[in-house]
C-alpha positions as a Markdown table, in Angstrom:
| # | Residue | x | y | z |
|---|---|---|---|---|
| 1 | Unk | 1.9 | 148.7 | 14.8 |
| 2 | Unk | 1.1 | 149.3 | 18.5 |
| 3 | Unk | 3.1 | 148.6 | 21.3 |
| 4 | Unk | 2.1 | 148.0 | 25.0 |
| 5 | Unk | 4.0 | 147.7 | 27.6 |
| 6 | Unk | 3.4 | 147.4 | 31.7 |
| 7 | Unk | 2.4 | 145.2 | 34.3 |
| 8 | Unk | -0.8 | 142.9 | 34.0 |
| 9 | Unk | -1.9 | 139.5 | 35.2 |
| 10 | Unk | -2.2 | 136.3 | 33.7 |
| 11 | Unk | -5.0 | 133.5 | 34.1 |
| 12 | Unk | -5.3 | 130.0 | 33.0 |
| 13 | Unk | -7.8 | 129.4 | 30.2 |
| 14 | Unk | -10.6 | 128.6 | 32.8 |
| 15 | Unk | -9.9 | 132.4 | 34.2 |
| 16 | Unk | -8.1 | 131.2 | 37.6 |
| 17 | Unk | -5.8 | 133.8 | 38.3 |
| 18 | Unk | -1.8 | 132.7 | 38.0 |
| 19 | Unk | 0.5 | 135.5 | 38.3 |
| 20 | Unk | 1.4 | 139.1 | 37.8 |
| 21 | Unk | 3.4 | 139.8 | 34.7 |
| 22 | Unk | 5.6 | 142.4 | 33.0 |
| 23 | Unk | 4.7 | 142.5 | 29.4 |
| 24 | Unk | 5.5 | 143.9 | 26.0 |
| 25 | Unk | 2.7 | 143.6 | 23.5 |
| 26 | Unk | 2.7 | 144.2 | 19.6 |
| 27 | Unk | -0.4 | 144.6 | 17.6 |
| 28 | Unk | -0.9 | 145.5 | 14.1 |
| 29 | Unk | -3.0 | 148.8 | 13.4 |
| 30 | Unk | -6.6 | 148.2 | 12.6 |
| 31 | Unk | -5.6 | 149.7 | 8.9 |
| 32 | Unk | -3.4 | 146.5 | 8.6 |
| 33 | Unk | -5.4 | 144.0 | 10.3 |
| 34 | Unk | -8.7 | 143.2 | 12.3 |
| 35 | Unk | -7.3 | 143.5 | 15.4 |
| 36 | Unk | -6.6 | 139.7 | 16.0 |
| 37 | Unk | -3.0 | 139.9 | 15.1 |
| 38 | Unk | -0.8 | 140.6 | 18.1 |
| 39 | Unk | 2.1 | 139.0 | 19.9 |
| 40 | Unk | 4.6 | 139.7 | 22.8 |
| 41 | Unk | 6.5 | 138.4 | 25.6 |
| 42 | Unk | 5.8 | 138.6 | 29.2 |
| 43 | Unk | 8.1 | 138.0 | 32.3 |
| 44 | Unk | 6.6 | 136.3 | 35.5 |
| 45 | Unk | 6.8 | 137.9 | 38.9 |
| 46 | Unk | 7.0 | 134.5 | 40.5 |
| 47 | Unk | 7.8 | 131.2 | 39.3 |
| 48 | Unk | 4.9 | 129.6 | 37.8 |
| 49 | Unk | 5.1 | 127.2 | 35.0 |
| 50 | Unk | 2.6 | 128.1 | 32.0 |
| 51 | Unk | 1.2 | 125.5 | 29.3 |
| 52 | Unk | -0.9 | 125.9 | 26.4 |
| 53 | Unk | -3.6 | 128.6 | 26.4 |
| 54 | Unk | -4.0 | 131.7 | 28.7 |
| 55 | Unk | -5.6 | 134.7 | 28.9 |
| 56 | Unk | -3.3 | 138.1 | 29.5 |
| 57 | Unk | -4.9 | 141.2 | 31.1 |
| 58 | Unk | -3.2 | 144.6 | 30.4 |
| 59 | Unk | -3.1 | 147.1 | 33.1 |
| 60 | Unk | -5.9 | 149.1 | 30.8 |
| 61 | Unk | -8.2 | 146.1 | 31.6 |
| 62 | Unk | -8.3 | 144.7 | 28.0 |
| 63 | Unk | -8.1 | 140.9 | 27.9 |
| 64 | Unk | -6.8 | 138.6 | 25.1 |
| 65 | Unk | -6.6 | 134.7 | 24.9 |
| 66 | Unk | -3.2 | 133.6 | 23.8 |
| 67 | Unk | -0.7 | 130.9 | 23.7 |
| 68 | Unk | 2.2 | 131.1 | 25.8 |
| 69 | Unk | 5.7 | 129.5 | 24.7 |
| 70 | Unk | 8.6 | 129.3 | 27.4 |
| 71 | Unk | 11.3 | 131.5 | 26.2 |
| 72 | Unk | 14.2 | 131.3 | 28.6 |
| 73 | Unk | 15.0 | 129.4 | 32.2 |
| 74 | Unk | 16.7 | 130.8 | 35.3 |
| 75 | Unk | 20.6 | 130.1 | 35.0 |
| 76 | Unk | 20.0 | 126.6 | 36.9 |
| 77 | Unk | 17.1 | 125.9 | 34.7 |
| 78 | Unk | 14.8 | 125.4 | 37.5 |
| 79 | Unk | 12.4 | 128.3 | 37.4 |
| 80 | Unk | 10.8 | 129.4 | 33.8 |
| 81 | Unk | 10.1 | 133.1 | 34.0 |
| 82 | Unk | 9.8 | 134.3 | 30.0 |
| 83 | Unk | 7.6 | 133.4 | 27.6 |
| 84 | Unk | 6.7 | 134.4 | 24.0 |
| 85 | Unk | 2.9 | 134.9 | 23.3 |
| 86 | Unk | 0.9 | 134.5 | 20.2 |
| 87 | Unk | -2.6 | 136.2 | 20.4 |
| 88 | Unk | -5.3 | 133.8 | 19.4 |
| 89 | Unk | -8.3 | 136.4 | 19.5 |
| 90 | Unk | -8.7 | 140.1 | 19.7 |
| 91 | Unk | -7.6 | 142.2 | 22.8 |
| 92 | Unk | -10.6 | 143.5 | 24.3 |
């Protein structure tokens, strides 16, 4: 298993820039899968509500299509800042 941590960017499925993110991505090694099995967590730098499909760009330039699901909210329940990601394509 490979683990990627860093700062990246998040885009909607139409490739419109949304926000900077801090990420932790887990990917099965090539020996375990075809590279399409990855998942992780992102924390947004600014308050933006994500829904459904999006594209993450890692700090090394690789991109992957994923589905974002809200994980936590702020203490007041007003700003959503942490999401679970499930990869729906390869990180390339």
